[in-house]
N, C-alpha and C positions, 0 to 999 in steps of 0.2 A: 504493500500500500504506500502511495506517495505520502511524503511528510505532511503536506497541507491537508490531505484527506484524513490522515490519522489525527492531526491536530483539530480538524473540524469535528471529528467524532468525539474527541475528549472534551473540547471546550463546549460542545453542545450539551454534554452531560453536566459540565460545570455550570453553564448558564441555566440549565433546567433546575438544578439543585439550588442555585442562587435565587432564581425567580420564584421557585416554590417556597424557599425559606423566608424570603422577604415578604411574601404575601400570606404566610401562615397566620400572622398576627392581625391582619386586617379586620376579620369579623368581630373581634372582641376588644379592639383598641379603646373604645369608650368605656367598656366594662373594666378594663385595667386601670384607667384613669379614676374611675369610681373606687376601685379597690385601694388605690393609693391615697384616698381620703378626700376626694373632691365630691361633694354631694349635690350642690346646686346644678340643675340640668343645663342652665345656660353656661355655667363655668365648665361643665363636662364637655360640652360642644366646643367651647373656646379652646380648652387645653388639648383636646383631641385634634382639632384643626391645626394648632400650633405644632404639636408633636409630629403630625403627618407632613406638613408643608416645610418644616424647618430642615428636614433631611434633604428635600429637593433643593431648597434654597442654598444650603451650604455646598451640595453636590454641584450646583451650577457654577459656583465660584471656583471649586477645586478641579473640575474636569479639565480645563485647559492646562492647569499646572501639572496634573498627572500625565496629560497627553504629551507635554514638553519633555517630562522626565522619561516617558516611554520611548521617545525618539533618541534620547541620550543613553538610557540604561537597558532598553529592551522591553518588549511587551510582556514577555513571560514573567519577569520580575514584578511588573505592575499587577499582573493577575494574582500572583502570590501575595503581594501587599494588600490588595483589595479583599481577597478571600479571608486572610488571617485577621485583618483589622476588623472587618464586619463580624466575623465569628466571635471575637473577644467582646466587642461592643454589645452584641445580641445576648450573650450569656450574662453579662453584667446587668442588662435590663431586667432580667429575671430576679435580680437581687436587690433592686432599689427599694427605698422605703417612702419616697414621696415623689410627687409629679415633677418637681424641678430637677431631681436627679435623672428621671426618665427622659425629660426633654434634653438635658445636657448630653445624655448618651445617644439620643437620636441625632443631635448635632454632630457628635463624634462619628457616628456611623456615616453621616453625610460626607465627612472629611475623608473617610477611608473607602467610600463607595467607588464603583467604576469597573467591576469585573466584566459586566456584559458589554459595555462600550469598548473596553480594551480588547476583549475577545473579538469583537467586530473588526477592530483595527488590525489585530494579528492576522486574521483570516484574509482581510482585504490586501495585506502586503504579501501574503504567501500564495494565495490562489492565482492562477493565470488570469489575466484581465478578461479573456473571453469566457471564463467560467465564474466570474465574480458574482454575477446575478444569481446563479444557482447556489453558490456557496453561502452568500449572505442571506438569501431567501430561506435556505435550510436552517441556518443558524438562528434566524428570527423566530422560528417555531419553538425553540427551546424556552425562551422567556415567555412567549405566549402560553405555552403549556403550563409553565410554572404559575402564571397569573390565574389560569383557569383552575388548576388543581389545588394551589396553595390555600385559598380561602376555605375550600371544602374540607381539606384535611385539618386545617387550623380549627375550624368550628367543631369538627368531630373530636379532635384531641382535647380541646378545652372543655367540652362537655364531660369527657371521661376523666381527665387528669387534673383539670383546673387550668387557670390562665398561666401561672408562672412556669410550669414545666414546658409549655410550648416554646418559650424563649430559649430554654436549654436545648430542646430538640432542633430549633432553628439554627442555633449556634453549631450544633453537631453537623447539620447539613452543609453549612458554609465551610466548616472545617474539612468536610469531605471534598468540597471543591478545591480547597487548598492542596490536599494531598494528591488528588488526581492530577492537578496541574504540575505539582512538584515532580512526580514520578514519570509522567507520560507525555507532557507537552515538550516539544523540541523547537528551538528557534536558532537559526543561524543568523546572528545579528552583528552588523557593523555599526558601532556607536558613532553618534555625531558628537564630536568634542564640544565642550562647553564654549570654547573660544570661537567655534564655528557655528554655534547656535544663533539663528537669526532672531532679531527682535520681531515683535508683532507686526510692525509696519513693514519690515523687510520680508516677512513671510508672505504677506498678501501682495507685495510688489513683485515677488518672485513667481507667483502663480500665473500660469498662462491664461487661465480663464477665471480670474478672480470674481468677476461679476456673476458668473454662474455659481460659484461657491457661495456667494452671499444669498443668491436665490434659494439654493439648497438649504442653507441654514434657516432662512425664514420659513421655508416649506416645512422643515422639521418641527419648528415651533408651532406653526399653524395646524399641523397634523395632531399634535398633542392637545392644543387648545380645543380643536374640534371634537376629539375623542373624549376629553374630560369635562367639557362644558355640560354634557348630558348627565354625568355621574350624580350630582347632588339631587336631581329631580327625577331620576329614572323610576325609583320605587313609587314615588308620589304620582307620576304620570300613569304608570301601570295600574295603580289603585283607582284612578279616575276612569280608566278604560274598562276595568273589570267590575267595578261596583263593589257591593258589600259581599266579599267572599272571605273564607277563613284562611286559605292558604296563599295569601298575597305575597308573603316573603318567598315562598318556593317558586311561584310564577315569576316574580321579579328576578330571582337568582338565575332562573333558566334563561330569561330574556337577556340578562346581563352577560351570560356566558356564551350565547350562540354566536356573536361576532368573532369571538376568539376561536371557537371550533371551526368556523368557516375560514378564518385566516390560517389556521393550522393546516387545513387541507389544501388551501390554494397557494400559499406563499412559495413553496419550492417550485411548483409548476409555472407560476407566473414569472419567477426569477429566471428559470430556464428559458421560457419564451422570450423574456426581455433580452437575454444573451443573443437570441436569433434575430429578432426584429428591431432591436434598439430599446435600451432601458428607458430613454427619455419618452418614447411613445407609450410604454407601459405606465409610466408615472402620469402622463397626461390623461390617458384613458381611465386610470383608477381614480384620479381627482374628479373627472367629470362624472363618473359613476357614483362616487361618494356624494357629490353635490346634488345630483338628481334624486338620489334616494332619501336625502334629508327632507325634501319638500313633502312627499306623501306621509312621512312619519308625523308631521305636524297635524295631519288630518285623519290619522288612523282612528278606527271606531271600536276595535276589539284588540285584546292582547295578542291574539293569533296573527292578525294583520301586522301589528307592530313587530312581533317576533320574526315573521318572514322577512320583513324589510330589514331588520337588524342582521339577519343571516346574510342577506345579499350585500349589506354594507360591509360585513366581515370579509367577504371575498375581495371587495375593492381595497379594504384596509390592508389585506395580506400582501398587496403589492407596494404599498406606499413607502414605508421605512426601508425595506430592502432595496427598493429602486433608488432612493436618496443615497443610501450608503454605497451602493454599487457605482453610482455616478460620481460620488465623492472620491472613491478609490481610483476611478478611471481618469479623473481630472486633477489628481494630487500627486506630486513627486513622492516617491516612496519614503524618502528621508523626512518628509513632513507629515506623513499619514497620522502618526499619533497625535500631534498637535491639532490637526484639522478635525479629526474624529472627536477630540476633547472639546473643541469649540462647538461642534455640532451637538454633542451631548449636553452642553450648557443650554443651548436653545431648546432641546427636548425637555430639560428640567424646568426651564422658564415656562414652557407650555403646560407642564404638569401643575404649576402653581397658578397661572393665569386662567386656565380653562375652567376649573370649578368656581373660581371667584366670578368670572364672566357669566357662567351659566346660572348660578344662583341669583346674581343681581338682575339679569334679564328676566328670569322667572318671577322674581318678586315684584317687578314693575309692570311686566307685560303678559305674564301667564306662561304656562309650561310649553304650549305649542310654539310660542315665539322663540324659544331656545333653538329649536330645529331650523327655523327660518333664518335665524342669526348665524347658525353654524353653516348653512348653505351659502350665506353671503361671505363668510370667512373663506370657505373653500373656493368660491368664485375668484377671490383675490389670488389664490394659489393657481387656479386654472389660467388666469391671465399671465401670471409670472411664468408658468410652464410653457405657454404658447410662445412667449418671448425666448425662453430657453431653447425650444425646438427650432425656432427660426434662426437663432444664432448658430446652433450646431449644424443645421442643414446648409447655411450660408458658408460656413467654414469648410464643409465637405465638398461643396461645389468649387 
């Protein structure tokens, strides 16, 4: 087996364990805040939100720093750093005695995060350019699988063992990512000396297609804004569609999961197709499909209609981030890949923070349906940018 294929297999498992571990605690995060002594419902929501978003906020700041170090020290050592740091932080979270210690450790985890983004950078630099769509599409299914399975396992384990042991289990999964990477991932790496490391301005000046890189960064952010804007109102919207039924949580959970299932099935195939017909075409088509599907969601009349539309949306979403990452790898000099993927990860984290805030604000002022129409408008901006991207690429080819 070629080294890049072997590494793809190993880091896929590592990303799956990381994605699963980081999402194990999602179902009971507010319950843990209550267990730590916060009793007022408003304060529980506030501290839960701060604990959740603080990790993304710090990660957005740290991602370019770790990306720069990855270009100097190697991607493998950055994978080891992320897995071990997050494992220790997660185990310590199970030992805290108050909510402030918990938030501090969430901040610490944000500092050490970056396994999945670094894995993408590693595979982007190792896979042949004509196979990068397939490789990154396959790798994207690992984190998606973890996001789907993590909350289900976390809820199940917390019901059986209680909340605190789940943090220890999560730490063990992250430690498993560390040891898999330590023993099985191989990297032939030529470091960029510190004296040769370009400044931020010089990095972008050296890029042959820097305006395309900026478009891809913005697209990454808007993808996450669009995906996360619906999260705060999803269960409430499903309840409005379903009426007074007893199993609303189960139905909402199913509808929340179906896009991930669709993405899991579609991403490798769409990535391979992009390698054949052009990744920029796949990106444009997926953006248009995602935009068009948002509009009928605003007018769905039953949970079944909404669920079907969400499944179709997942097929489109399965192409988006792998396409962006593939285009980044194809338009970035290999010695800058770590830094550029780090910057892109920062934009993803910013989208994770902005999306829920935008969605909840729009819903509060204009109603649930307006969120989907607003998301369609956000994606329209992406479509226009992607059209500009395609015109630029085709003009250069001619």
